[in-house]
N, C-alpha and C positions, 0 to 999 in steps of 0.2 A: 542404590543411589549412584549416579554417574560421578566418577572421580576424575577430574581434569586438573592437571598441575598448571603452575604459572607459565611454564615454557609453552605448553600447548595453547593456552589462552593468548599469549604474546604472538605466537606464530599465526594463529587464526586471525587476530586483529590486524597483524602486519600484512597478511594476504589481502584482506578486505581493503585496507588503506592503500596498498600497492595498486590494486585494480582501480580504485577511485582516482588515485593520482594519475594513472595512465589515461583515464577518461578525461580528466581536467586538462592534462597536457595536450592531448589531441584536440580538444575543443578550443583551447586558447591558441594553439600553434597554427591550426588550419580550419578556420570557420568555413563551413560549406553545407550544402544541402545533402543530407544523408540519403543515399540511394537504397533501393530494395536489396540489392546484392550485398552491400555492406551491412545492412541491418540483419539480414539472414545470418551472415558469418558471425557477427557479434552475438546474436541471440543463441546460436548453436554453441558458441564458445562458452558463454556464461552458464548455459544448461549443463554442459559437460563438466565444468568446474564444480557445480553444485552436486551433480551425480557422483563425481569422483570423490568429493568430500564425504558423501553419504556411504559410499563403498568403504572408504578408509575407516569411517566411524563404526560401521558394522563389523569389519574385521578386527578392529582394535578393542571394541567395547561391547560387542554382542548384537544380535539381531533385534532385540527389543528396543534398544536405543536407536538403532538404525531405522526401525519402523516409525518411532516417535519423530525423528528428524524429518523423514520424508513426508509424514503426515503434516507436520508443521510447515514444511516448505510448500506443499501443495495448497494449504490453507492460505498462507501469505501470498503465494503467487496468484491465486484466484482473487483475493481481496485487492491485490495491487492493480488488477485490471480496472477496478473502479478508480484508482489513482489516474490511470491513463485517460479514462473518460474525462475526468475533471481537468487534466493537463490539456487535453484537446480544447475544452471549453475556454480555459484561461488563454491559450495561445491565440484562439480566434477572437475572443473578447478584446484583447489588447493588441491584436494584429502584429504579433511578434514575427519579425522577418525570419524566413526559414533557415538562413545561414547562422542565426544565433539561437535557434531552438535547442541545439545540441548543448550549448553552454547552460541554458536555463534548466534543462532537464537534469544535467549533472549536478547543478546546485541543488535542485529539488531533492535528488537522491541523497546528497550529503546531509541536508537538513533533516530528511526523513530518518536517516540512520542515527543522527544525534538524538532526535526526539525519541526514537524507539529505544536507544541505549539508556536514556534517562528513565523511561517507563518500565523497561525490563528490570533495572536495578530496584526501582520502587516496588514493582509488582512482586519480585522474588523476595524482597525483604518482608513485605506485608504478608505474603503467603506463608513464609517460614515462622512468622510471629503469631498470626491469627488465622486459624483454619476457616473461620466463617467468611474470609475474603473470597473463598471459592463460591460461596452462596451469593455474595454481592456481585462478583464478576459474572456469574451465571445470569442473575437478574438483569444486569446491564446489557448483556448480549441479547437476551430475549427481548428487552425493550427496544434495543437498536434494530433487531431483526423485524419487529412489528412495525416500527416507524419507517424503516426502509421499504417494507412491503407496501405499506399504505401510500407512500409517495414514490413508488417504483417508476412511474412514468413522468417524473419531473426532473429538472436540472437544478443543481445548486446555484444560488444567486451570487456569483462571484463578485460583482460590483458592490453588493451589500455586505460582503464579508467584513467583520469588525476590524481586521487588520488593514484592509484596503481603505475603508472609510477613515480610519485614524490617520493613515499615511497621507491621504489627500487633504485632510484638515490641517495637519501639522507640518508637512514638508512642502517647500517650494518645488514645483514640478513643471517640466515642459510638456508639451503635447506631441513632440516629435522625437523619434529615435535618433541617436547620434552614433551610428555604427553599433558596436557592442559595448559602448561606454555606459556606466551607471550614472555618471554626472557629466554635465556640460556647462557651458557659459551662455547665458541668455541676457542680452542687454547689460553686459558687464557683471552680472551676478551668477554665482555658482548654483545651479539647480539640478535636481534629479531628473533623469529621463524616465519614460514609461517603464523601462526595464527594472527600475527600482520597485515599482508597484507590482510588476509581474513576480519578482522574486519574493516579495512580502506576501503576495497572494498564495503562492505555492507553499511558503513556510507556514502560513495559517492553516491551509488545507492539510498539510502534513501533520500538524498537531492534532487535528480532528481525527484523521485516519489512525494515528497512533493510539488514541483513546479506545478505538474499537479492535484494532488488530492485535494488540498485545494481550488483552484478555482472551481473545480467540485462540491464539497459539498456546497460551497457558492451559487452554482446555484440552490440548492433545499431548502436552508434555509440561511438567513442572520443573524441568531442568533448565536453569538460566542459560547454560552454555548452548543447549539445543535451541532455545528460544532465540538467542542472539544469532546463531548460525543460520537458522531458517529465515529470519528476517533479512539478514545481510545478503545472503545469496539470492533471495527472491528480489530484493530491491536493486541489486547490482545489474541485473539483466533488464531493468525497467526501461532504461533509455533506449536500448536497441529494440526492445519490444514495441515501444511507442512508434518508432519509424516503420516497423514491420507491419503492424496491424491497425494503424490509425485509420486507414481506409476501410477496414473491415468492422470496426467497433460499432458502427451504426446498425449492423446486421444482428448483433447479439441482443435482441429485444427482450429476452427473458432473463438476462444475466442478473439484473438487480433482484428479481424475485428469487432466483436461485441462491444468490449470496445471502438474502434475508433468511431463507430456509436453513442454510449452513450455519449462520450465526445463532439462530434459534436452537438448532440441534446441538451445537457446542455448548450453549447456555444450559440446556437440559443435562448434558453430560457433566458439567461442572457442579450443578446442583445435586445430582445423584452421587457424585464423588464426596461432596460435603456431607450429605446425609449418611453415606456409608461410613465415613470417619467419625462424625460427631453424634449421630443418632443410633444407628445400628448396623452391624456388619452384614445383616441380612438384606439390606437395601442393595439391589444389583448395581453394578457399574458397567459402563460401556467400554469395552477394550479398545486398544489402539488399532488392531486390524479391522474391527468393525467400523470404527470412526473413519479410517482410511477408505474403506469400501464405500461407505455412505457418501463421503465428500466427493470422491471420484465419480460415483454413480450420479449424483446430483449435477455435477458439472457436465458430464456427458449428455444427460437428458436435456439440460438447459441449452447446450450448444446445438444439438441436433434439432430440437424443437424451434430454436431461433432461426436456424438456417431454412427449415421448412416453411416457417411463417413468412420470412422475407422473400422466399422464392415464390410463394403463392400471393403475397401482398407486397409488391415492391415499395409501396408508400410507407410501410411500417418502419419506424425509426426507433433506435434504442436510446435509452436515457440512463445516466448513472444512478438516478434516484437521489432523494434528499431526506434528511432526517427531520427537517422542520416543515417542509413544503413551501411552496411559493407564497409570497405575501400577496394579499389582495391588491387589486389595482388602485383602490382608494388610498392604500398606505404608501404606494409607490409615488403618488403625485405630490 
């Protein structure tokens, strides 16, 4: 079992909060369109921070925990690409000005970290109390993977998100942006700008992603510290990655199918672990190195196949996938 003292927890959380604060300060102080060079620099910087943390963890606590962290980080990084897809859809659906997308993304990352922190605490507590939670998490991931694969060529209906519908019904909203303000005055009344709806939409989407990603990372490590670190460092680089690859996302046509397979694989791994602990030690388990190899292998195959597909068929377009599928047109009217 990984032994992490209070000081290490404090320093790790402090590092994450410090990087988040830096992002927020830069977004508020200088709203601007993020260029390719800036996005590359930030992306490399965040990856180096994540790798440096993994190297320290390996040296301080052993190679096994280092492997678990890197496996969790890769799982969360790959799942976070689906976040990017949906962020692109939200930005285009609500026509968010480019100079304010930096602020919106940083807010999204803050909310995602809070959501994941809550679910990590709940998940760790449940797993420590009830071993059958590994079975339930495994079944949840398999179900999610099947649904994602079935609807892999669809987009989530952002406008019909329950949070967005509720906000439109309950809040007085304007139809125009007022710079980067959340609220403005319209005919003497204080009303929310579309930016309020955008932030609520991202918060609602983050909640759904947390429901999938936390069980997924618990599938490669049951150490709460590693689960938190893998999530935090994967999400911190999300803003820069958005500006770096948003023009390339349309080419990853098989990504949703690949993520569905990864979720199903981790679900099977969790069920085998439950059976090994609760039924019989003769039931085989999937080791962390094997998990890491399978996940990386799937991502490589998916990426190469996607690029070949779009090169041969330029009209092919990627979709983030949907867990429920699109509503029939008759329901939309």
